[in-house]
Every structure is written in structure tokens, then in C-alpha cells.
C-alpha positions, 0 to 999 in steps of 0.5 A, spaced: 720 052 399 713 051 396 710 056 401 714 062 397 710 064 391 712 071 390 719 072 388 723 078 391 730 081 389 734 079 395 741 082 395 743 076 400 749 081 403 746 087 405 749 089 412 752 096 414 758 096 410 754 095 404 750 101 405 752 108 403 748 113 407 748 120 405 744 124 411 738 120 413 737 117 406 740 111 403 744 113 397 747 107 394 748 099 396 754 096 394 756 088 392 751 086 388 754 079 386 750 075 390 743 078 388 738 073 386 730 073 386 728 069 392 724 070 398 726 076 403 728 071 409 734 069 404 737 076 406 743 077 410 740 080 416 736 074 417 742 069 418 744 066 425 750 071 426 746 078 424 739 077 426 737 082 432 730 083 435 730 091 433 731 088 425 726 083 426 721 089 429 723 093 423 721 088 418 715 086 421 716 079 423 718 077 430 716 070 430 717 064 424 713 058 422 716 051 423 717 052 415 720 059 415 725 056 421 727 050 416 728 055 410 732 060 415 737 054 417 737 052 409 739 059 408 745 059 413 747 053 410 747 056 403 751 062 405 756 058 410 758 054 404 759 060 400 764 063 405 767 056 405 769 057 397 770 064 398 776 062 403 780 059 397 778 064 392 780 070 396 786 066 398 785 067 406 792 066 409 790 061 415 785 055 415 782 058 422 776 062 418 775 056 414 774 051 420 770 056 424 765 057 417 765 049 416 763 048 424 757 053 423 755 050 417 755 043 420 751 046 426 746 048 422 746 042 418 745 038 424 739 043 427 736 041 420 735 034 421 734 034 428 728 038 427 725 033 423 
């Protein structure tokens, strides 16, 4: 994390349903409760479930250093831990979503330490 020296405002939940578009312009962005000062790689579209080559090309970064890859794994762990907590605060009816999220988090956890 020492490489991150300039903070950026990170929404941390920017995805298609949180963007209001009017014509060909962005008119608004919803759900700022996770916003923080950090690095752009923290943003939702860099998560393992949301990354696609068109986004990366538009962002201007299609490859990541080893250090950036490790930070991406940490950010995946962080958001999955948040999702696990939200399972209970949002009172989802079954445990399936919690188990899937926990399994994703553990997969990233194992990737983090396998990469050392």
C-alpha cells in the first residue's frame, strides 16, 4: 500500500445501477455510503466479479504490477467482508448468499497467501 501516495475520492460501489444517465451525460451517482479517500483500484469495477477488458481499456490500464495485483486481492477481501456483514443487516432470508460471499472471500484470502 506504500505505493499509493495520492488519494482519490473512491465511490467504492460505482456500477451501472448507481449511475443516472440523462441523454449521453451522467446526471447523478447514487449510494455514496461506502465512499472514501483511497486509490482508484478500490472501485467496484476492479473487483473480480466486475472487471472486463472494455472497462480496463477505457480506464487506461490493462495490466497490473505484482503490487497492484495484491492490492486488488485485498480490496476483493474487504468488499466481500462488507457483503458478509450486510447479509445480516439487510436481513436476507437464506444463508446461500452469505455462503457464496464467504467462499469468494476465502478464495481471495487463499490467493493472497499463495502469491507470496
